[in-house]
C-alpha positions as CSV (number, residue, x, y, z in Angstrom):
1,X,34.3,20.0,47.8
2,X,33.2,17.6,50.5
3,X,32.6,13.9,49.9
4,X,29.1,12.7,49.1
5,X,27.9,9.3,50.3
6,X,24.5,7.7,49.9
7,X,22.9,4.3,49.9
8,X,20.2,2.6,47.8
9,X,20.4,5.3,45.1
10,X,21.0,4.7,41.5
11,X,24.0,6.0,39.7
12,X,21.8,8.6,37.9
13,X,20.3,10.0,41.0
14,X,23.7,10.4,42.7
15,X,25.3,12.1,39.6
16,X,22.3,14.5,39.1
17,X,22.7,15.6,42.8
18,X,26.4,16.1,42.5
19,X,28.4,18.8,40.8
20,X,31.7,17.1,41.1
21,X,31.9,15.7,37.5
22,X,32.0,17.6,34.3
23,X,29.2,17.2,31.8
24,X,31.1,14.9,29.4
25,X,31.8,12.4,32.2
26,X,28.2,12.6,33.4
27,X,26.9,11.8,29.9
28,X,29.3,8.8,29.6
29,X,28.4,7.2,32.9
30,X,24.7,7.8,32.4
31,X,25.0,5.5,29.4
32,X,25.5,2.6,31.9
33,X,22.2,0.6,32.2
34,X,20.6,0.9,35.6
35,X,20.0,-2.7,36.5
36,X,17.6,-3.3,39.4
37,X,19.4,-4.5,42.5
38,X,22.8,-4.0,40.9
39,X,23.6,-0.8,42.8
40,X,24.1,-0.7,46.6
41,X,26.5,2.1,47.4
42,X,27.7,5.2,45.6
43,X,30.4,7.5,46.9
44,X,32.2,10.5,45.2
45,X,35.3,11.5,47.1
46,X,37.3,14.6,46.4
47,X,40.9,13.5,46.2
48,X,43.8,14.6,44.0
49,X,44.5,12.5,40.9
50,X,47.9,11.6,39.6
51,X,48.7,11.7,35.9
52,X,47.9,8.0,35.3
53,X,45.2,5.7,36.5
54,X,44.9,1.9,36.4
55,X,41.6,0.3,36.0
56,X,40.9,-2.7,38.2
57,X,38.2,-5.3,38.1
58,X,36.7,-7.5,40.8
59,X,33.9,-10.0,40.4
60,X,32.3,-12.2,43.0
61,X,29.1,-14.0,43.7
62,X,27.2,-10.9,45.1
63,X,24.6,-8.9,43.3
64,X,26.8,-6.0,42.7
65,X,30.5,-5.2,42.7
66,X,32.4,-2.0,42.9
67,X,33.7,-0.5,39.7
68,X,36.7,1.6,40.7
69,X,40.0,3.0,39.7
70,X,43.2,2.5,41.7
71,X,45.6,5.3,41.3
72,X,49.2,4.5,40.2
73,X,52.0,6.9,39.4
74,X,52.9,7.4,35.8
75,X,54.4,10.1,33.6
76,X,51.6,10.2,31.0
77,X,48.0,9.5,30.5
78,X,47.2,5.8,29.8
79,X,44.4,4.4,27.7
80,X,42.5,3.7,30.9
81,X,42.6,7.4,31.9
82,X,39.2,8.8,33.0
83,X,37.8,11.4,30.5
84,X,37.7,14.1,33.2
85,X,41.3,13.5,34.2
86,X,42.5,14.9,30.8
87,X,40.5,18.1,31.4
88,X,42.3,18.8,34.7
89,X,39.6,17.6,37.1
90,X,41.2,16.8,40.4
91,X,38.7,14.2,41.8
92,X,38.5,10.4,41.6
93,X,35.3,8.6,41.4
94,X,34.2,5.2,42.9
95,X,30.9,4.0,41.5
96,X,28.9,0.9,42.1
97,X,29.1,-0.7,38.6
98,X,29.0,-4.3,37.5
99,X,32.6,-5.1,36.9
100,X,33.8,-6.3,33.5
101,X,33.9,-10.1,33.9
102,X,36.9,-12.2,33.0
103,X,35.9,-14.4,30.0
104,X,35.8,-17.5,32.1
105,X,33.5,-16.0,34.7
106,X,31.5,-14.4,31.9
107,X,31.0,-17.9,30.5
108,X,29.5,-19.3,33.7
109,X,27.4,-16.2,34.3
110,X,25.8,-16.7,30.9
111,X,25.2,-20.4,31.1
112,X,23.6,-20.6,34.6
113,X,19.9,-20.9,34.1
114,X,18.3,-21.1,37.5
115,X,18.8,-19.3,40.8
116,X,20.6,-16.4,39.2
117,X,21.8,-13.9,41.9
118,X,23.5,-11.5,39.6
119,X,22.3,-9.6,36.4
120,X,22.8,-11.1,33.0
121,X,26.2,-10.1,31.5
122,X,25.8,-7.0,29.4
123,X,26.6,-6.5,25.7
124,X,29.6,-4.5,26.7
125,X,30.9,-7.4,28.8
126,X,30.8,-9.7,25.7
127,X,32.3,-7.0,23.4
128,X,35.4,-7.0,25.7
129,X,35.9,-10.8,25.7
130,X,37.8,-11.1,22.4
131,X,40.7,-12.6,24.4
132,X,43.2,-15.0,22.8
133,X,42.5,-18.6,23.8
134,X,38.8,-18.1,24.5
135,X,37.7,-20.2,21.4
136,X,40.1,-23.0,22.5
137,X,38.6,-22.8,26.0
138,X,35.0,-23.2,24.6
139,X,36.2,-26.1,22.4
140,X,37.8,-27.9,25.4
141,X,34.8,-27.3,27.6
142,X,32.5,-28.6,24.9
143,X,29.9,-25.9,25.5
144,X,30.0,-23.8,22.4
145,X,26.6,-24.9,21.1
146,X,25.1,-24.4,24.5
147,X,26.6,-20.9,24.8
148,X,25.5,-19.9,21.4
149,X,21.9,-20.9,22.0
150,X,21.9,-19.1,25.4
151,X,23.3,-15.9,23.8
152,X,20.7,-16.1,21.0
153,X,17.8,-16.5,23.5
154,X,19.1,-13.6,25.6
155,X,19.5,-11.4,22.4
156,X,23.2,-10.9,22.9
157,X,24.7,-13.0,20.2
158,X,25.2,-9.9,18.0
159,X,27.2,-8.3,20.8
160,X,29.9,-11.0,20.8
161,X,33.1,-10.1,19.0
162,X,33.1,-11.2,15.3
163,X,35.8,-13.8,15.8
164,X,34.1,-15.5,18.7
165,X,30.7,-15.2,17.0
166,X,32.1,-16.9,13.9
167,X,33.5,-19.7,15.9
168,X,30.2,-20.1,17.8
169,X,28.2,-20.1,14.6
170,X,30.4,-22.8,13.0
171,X,30.3,-25.0,16.0
172,X,26.6,-24.6,16.4
173,X,26.0,-25.6,12.8
174,X,28.2,-28.6,13.1
175,X,26.6,-29.7,16.4
176,X,23.0,-29.1,15.0
177,X,23.8,-31.1,11.8
178,X,25.3,-34.0,13.7
179,X,22.5,-34.1,16.2
180,X,20.0,-34.3,13.3
181,X,21.9,-37.2,11.9
182,X,21.9,-38.8,15.4
183,X,18.1,-38.2,15.6
184,X,17.6,-40.0,12.3
185,X,19.7,-42.9,13.4
186,X,17.8,-43.1,16.7
187,X,14.6,-43.5,14.7
188,X,16.1,-46.2,12.5
189,X,17.5,-48.1,15.5
190,X,14.1,-47.9,17.4
191,X,12.3,-49.4,14.4
192,X,14.8,-52.2,14.1
193,X,14.7,-53.0,17.8
194,X,10.8,-52.9,17.6
195,X,10.7,-55.2,14.6
196,X,13.1,-57.6,16.4
197,X,10.9,-57.3,19.6
198,X,13.9,-56.4,21.7
199,X,13.0,-54.3,24.8
200,X,15.2,-51.2,25.2
201,X,15.6,-47.9,26.9
202,X,17.3,-44.8,25.4
203,X,20.0,-43.3,27.5
204,X,21.8,-39.9,27.9
205,X,21.8,-37.7,24.8
206,X,19.5,-40.0,22.8
207,X,16.9,-39.7,25.6
208,X,17.3,-35.9,25.9
209,X,16.7,-35.5,22.2
210,X,13.1,-36.6,22.7
211,X,12.6,-34.6,25.9
212,X,13.2,-31.1,24.6
213,X,9.7,-29.9,25.7
214,X,10.4,-30.9,29.3
215,X,14.1,-30.1,29.2
216,X,15.0,-27.0,27.2
217,X,18.7,-27.1,26.1
218,X,18.7,-30.8,26.7
219,X,20.0,-31.2,23.1
220,X,22.3,-28.2,23.3
221,X,25.4,-30.3,23.1
222,X,27.1,-32.5,20.6
223,X,25.7,-36.0,21.0
224,X,28.5,-38.3,20.2
225,X,26.8,-41.7,19.9
226,X,23.6,-43.5,20.7
227,X,23.5,-45.4,24.1
228,X,20.8,-48.0,24.5
229,X,20.1,-50.2,27.6
230,X,18.9,-53.7,26.9
231,X,18.3,-56.7,29.3
232,X,21.5,-58.6,29.9
233,X,20.0,-61.8,28.4
234,X,19.1,-59.9,25.2
235,X,22.3,-58.0,24.7
236,X,24.4,-60.4,22.7
237,X,21.4,-61.6,20.5
238,X,20.6,-57.9,19.8
239,X,24.2,-57.1,18.9
240,X,24.2,-59.9,16.4
241,X,20.8,-59.1,14.9
242,X,21.8,-55.5,14.4
243,X,24.6,-56.5,12.1
244,X,22.1,-58.2,9.8
245,X,20.4,-54.8,9.4
246,X,23.6,-53.1,8.2
247,X,25.2,-52.2,11.5
248,X,28.9,-53.0,11.4
249,X,31.3,-53.5,14.3
250,X,34.2,-51.2,15.0
251,X,37.5,-52.5,13.6
252,X,39.6,-51.2,16.5
253,X,37.4,-52.7,19.2
254,X,37.3,-56.4,19.2
255,X,34.2,-57.9,21.0
256,X,36.4,-59.9,23.3
257,X,37.9,-56.8,24.8
258,X,34.5,-55.8,26.2
259,X,33.9,-59.0,28.2
260,X,32.6,-58.1,31.6
261,X,32.2,-54.4,30.5
262,X,28.9,-52.6,31.1
263,X,28.3,-52.3,27.3
264,X,29.2,-54.4,24.3
265,X,31.6,-53.5,21.6
266,X,30.5,-50.4,19.6
267,X,28.6,-50.8,16.4
268,X,28.3,-48.2,13.6
269,X,25.0,-47.4,12.0
270,X,24.7,-47.1,8.2
271,X,24.9,-43.3,8.7
272,X,28.2,-43.6,10.5
273,X,26.8,-42.9,14.0
274,X,28.2,-45.1,16.9
275,X,25.8,-47.4,18.8
276,X,26.5,-48.8,22.2
277,X,24.3,-51.6,23.7
278,X,24.4,-51.3,27.4
279,X,23.7,-54.0,29.9
280,X,24.1,-51.5,32.8
281,X,24.7,-47.8,33.3
282,X,27.8,-48.3,35.5
283,X,30.5,-50.9,35.9
284,X,29.5,-51.1,39.6
285,X,25.8,-51.8,39.0
286,X,24.4,-55.2,38.1
287,X,22.6,-55.3,34.8
288,X,19.3,-56.6,36.3
289,X,19.3,-53.8,38.9
290,X,20.0,-51.2,36.2
291,X,17.1,-52.5,34.0
292,X,14.7,-52.5,37.0
293,X,15.6,-48.9,37.9
294,X,15.2,-47.4,34.4
295,X,12.0,-49.2,33.5
296,X,10.3,-48.7,36.9
297,X,9.3,-45.1,36.4
298,X,10.3,-44.4,32.9
299,X,8.1,-43.0,30.2
300,X,7.1,-44.1,26.7
301,X,7.8,-41.9,23.7
302,X,7.1,-42.5,20.1
303,X,9.8,-42.1,17.5
304,X,8.7,-42.2,13.8
305,X,5.7,-44.2,14.8
306,X,7.6,-46.8,16.9
307,X,7.4,-46.9,20.7
308,X,10.5,-46.6,22.8
309,X,11.2,-45.8,26.5
310,X,13.3,-43.1,28.1
311,X,14.3,-43.0,31.8
312,X,12.7,-40.7,34.3
313,X,14.3,-37.3,34.9
314,X,15.7,-38.5,38.3
315,X,17.4,-41.5,36.6
316,X,18.8,-39.3,33.9
317,X,20.1,-36.9,36.5
318,X,21.9,-39.8,38.4
319,X,23.2,-41.2,35.1
320,X,24.8,-37.8,34.4
321,X,26.6,-37.9,37.8
322,X,27.8,-41.5,37.5
323,X,29.0,-41.0,33.9
324,X,31.0,-37.9,34.8
325,X,32.6,-39.7,37.7
326,X,33.6,-42.5,35.4
327,X,35.8,-40.1,33.4
328,X,37.9,-38.3,36.1
329,X,40.1,-36.6,33.6
330,X,37.2,-34.8,31.9
331,X,34.6,-35.0,34.7
332,X,35.0,-31.4,35.7
333,X,34.5,-29.8,32.3
334,X,31.4,-27.8,31.6
335,X,30.4,-30.5,29.1
336,X,30.2,-33.0,31.9
337,X,27.8,-30.8,34.0
338,X,25.5,-30.1,31.0
339,X,23.0,-32.8,31.4
340,X,22.5,-32.4,35.2
341,X,22.4,-28.6,34.9
342,X,19.7,-28.5,32.2
343,X,17.7,-31.1,34.1
344,X,17.9,-29.4,37.4
345,X,17.1,-26.0,35.8
346,X,14.0,-27.3,33.9
347,X,12.1,-29.3,36.5
348,X,11.5,-29.7,40.2
349,X,10.4,-33.3,39.9
350,X,13.9,-34.8,40.4
351,X,14.2,-37.1,43.4
352,X,17.3,-35.5,44.9
353,X,17.1,-37.8,47.9
354,X,17.6,-40.8,45.5
355,X,20.6,-39.0,43.8
356,X,22.3,-38.1,47.1
357,X,21.8,-41.5,48.6
358,X,23.5,-43.2,45.6
359,X,26.3,-40.6,45.6
360,X,27.2,-41.8,49.1
361,X,26.9,-45.5,48.3
362,X,29.4,-48.1,47.1
363,X,28.0,-47.6,43.6
364,X,30.5,-44.8,43.1
365,X,34.2,-45.4,43.5
366,X,34.8,-42.2,45.5
367,X,31.7,-40.8,47.4
368,X,33.5,-37.7,48.5
369,X,34.4,-36.9,44.9
370,X,30.7,-37.5,43.9
371,X,29.5,-35.1,46.6
372,X,32.0,-32.5,45.5
373,X,30.9,-32.9,41.9
374,X,27.3,-32.3,42.9
375,X,28.3,-29.2,44.9
376,X,30.3,-27.9,41.9
377,X,27.3,-28.3,39.5
378,X,25.6,-25.5,41.4
379,X,27.9,-23.2,39.4
380,X,25.7,-23.9,36.4
381,X,22.3,-24.5,38.1
382,X,21.0,-23.6,41.5
383,X,18.3,-26.2,41.1
384,X,20.8,-28.7,42.6
385,X,20.2,-28.7,46.3
386,X,22.7,-27.2,48.6
387,X,21.9,-29.3,51.7
388,X,24.9,-31.6,51.1
389,X,26.7,-33.3,54.0
390,X,28.7,-30.9,56.1
391,X,32.2,-30.4,54.9
392,X,31.4,-30.9,51.3
393,X,33.7,-28.4,49.5
394,X,32.9,-27.7,45.8
395,X,35.5,-27.8,43.2
396,X,36.5,-24.2,42.3
397,X,35.2,-24.3,38.8
398,X,35.6,-20.5,38.1
399,X,39.3,-20.7,39.1
400,X,39.7,-23.9,37.0
401,X,38.2,-22.1,34.0
402,X,40.6,-19.1,34.6
403,X,43.5,-21.4,34.7
404,X,42.5,-23.3,31.5
405,X,42.0,-20.0,29.7
406,X,45.4,-18.8,30.9
407,X,47.0,-22.1,29.5
408,X,45.2,-21.7,26.2
409,X,46.2,-18.1,25.7
410,X,49.8,-18.6,26.9
411,X,50.7,-21.9,25.2
412,X,49.6,-21.1,21.6
413,X,49.2,-24.0,19.2
414,X,49.0,-23.2,15.4
415,X,45.9,-24.4,13.7
416,X,44.5,-24.1,10.2
417,X,41.8,-21.5,9.6
418,X,38.4,-22.5,10.7
419,X,39.6,-25.5,12.7
420,X,40.5,-25.4,16.4
421,X,41.6,-28.6,18.0
422,X,42.7,-29.1,21.6
423,X,43.4,-32.9,21.5
424,X,46.3,-32.9,19.0
425,X,49.3,-35.1,19.6
426,X,52.0,-32.4,19.1
427,X,54.2,-31.5,22.1
428,X,52.5,-28.1,22.7
429,X,49.0,-29.6,22.8
430,X,50.2,-32.3,25.2
431,X,51.8,-29.7,27.4
432,X,48.5,-27.8,27.6
433,X,46.6,-30.9,28.5
434,X,49.2,-31.8,31.2
435,X,48.9,-28.4,32.7
436,X,45.1,-28.5,32.8
437,X,45.1,-32.1,34.2
438,X,47.6,-31.3,36.9
439,X,45.7,-28.2,37.9
440,X,42.6,-30.3,38.4
441,X,44.6,-32.9,40.2
442,X,46.0,-30.3,42.6
443,X,42.6,-29.0,43.5
444,X,41.2,-32.6,43.9
445,X,44.3,-33.6,46.0
446,X,45.2,-36.4,43.6
447,X,48.5,-38.0,43.0
448,X,50.7,-37.0,40.1
449,X,49.4,-38.2,36.7
450,X,51.2,-41.5,36.0
451,X,52.4,-42.7,32.6
452,X,51.2,-46.0,31.2
453,X,52.9,-49.0,32.9
454,X,54.2,-50.3,29.5
455,X,56.3,-47.2,28.9
456,X,59.1,-48.3,31.1
457,X,60.8,-46.8,34.1
458,X,62.5,-43.9,32.3
459,X,59.3,-42.8,30.6
460,X,57.4,-43.0,33.9
461,X,60.1,-41.0,35.7
462,X,60.1,-38.3,33.0
463,X,56.3,-38.1,33.1
464,X,56.3,-37.7,36.9
465,X,58.9,-34.9,36.7
466,X,56.8,-33.2,34.0
467,X,53.7,-33.6,36.2
468,X,55.5,-32.1,39.2
469,X,56.6,-29.1,37.1
470,X,53.0,-28.6,35.9
471,X,51.7,-28.6,39.4
472,X,54.4,-26.1,40.5
473,X,53.3,-23.9,37.6
474,X,49.7,-24.2,38.7
475,X,50.4,-23.4,42.3
476,X,52.4,-20.3,41.3
477,X,49.6,-19.1,39.0
478,X,47.0,-19.8,41.8
479,X,48.9,-17.7,44.3
480,X,49.2,-14.8,41.8
481,X,45.5,-15.2,40.9
482,X,44.4,-15.1,44.5
483,X,46.6,-12.0,45.2
484,X,45.3,-10.2,42.1
485,X,41.6,-10.8,43.0
486,X,42.1,-10.0,46.6
487,X,43.7,-6.6,45.8
């Protein structure tokens, strides 16, 4: 009847040495997998139990967390009642058990590929993630294909609830089919440029498609279009010659609107895939400097018998950073971190000194934001160095994912079967995007989201009021979330 406390023992050892639990409870808890390093402390304390118990979860960055029950008064047994409470046992148990992860934290714990400090999420974790809004969260983050491949490689795809597994399967098939079409169009484009003797370098997703041996999961995302860097002097002639080979310009993007831009007006290949001829990789980088960088230490690859060039892994890593910073509204989605995460997790040959130096240079509009973005990317790969300048605070990506999931499961938008869209123009979809954007803006200390100047004063005023209300909602949720996790 006295308490038992021990350290560095597994759950099974402690339970076998204790007579405090009935046999049915012992059998149930012994079914928990004994993961190495996941158990640090075990204590069994003899205290009276009330009629009802509430199960609480807590998840952090440590190797193990406490799985415990907090006693609450109640007139009857709840569905979280311990099995030995119903049989009249008068003792509560506190066991070191990996807590059930919230779906948003479960997502990050599955995707991280290097520097893992905690065990892989278990099958039971995934079986409990059939929460409303989770499919919409995956769609918004653009990581369904990546997640499906990670789960398949870990042997846990069959443990995912049927609804989520069906969604992952459909998105994976769509992404894989689209990437195959992009790969075929890359081969066609490379042959055309080689026949026209136009020097070029494949960028971003088109380059990662041909580096899958060096960068696993490099193609584990939907590749929207084909980005190609050409010398500034050859850009306009190349754009004209491609049209003679069946590439057609976009109707909604007149060429004149791209004067002074770092890429020309988009073209569409005969297969319907978009093509962008870049003169630089960033609006703040001169074209000649960009060409010199990417061809200095790039590598030659052969596509369907034609030679082309891809940048070095260091240049691909930096391009991932600069591209994400160029889209501040979506720059802190998982999709924006994908390229850098898979590169940092696959190789140690990235010149991080080069990346950090450019992140603090005038090449980026906000060096502080660039450093915060790099620090945040460690949530998905510990291959990113942590020796950032003092005072660099990462964006709280786990909290942002919890907020986005809360928005998607709270503000429900009807959609037809088999189709989940998060970019619709209806009022509910716009409300969800405003809540998410203002949550990001609050954490990044940005001003309220403005409306377009052409909308007029009344529209701008209404938008600012709506943005302020969204931020108030986020701050209220953040306070409740912090209190809930602290308790």
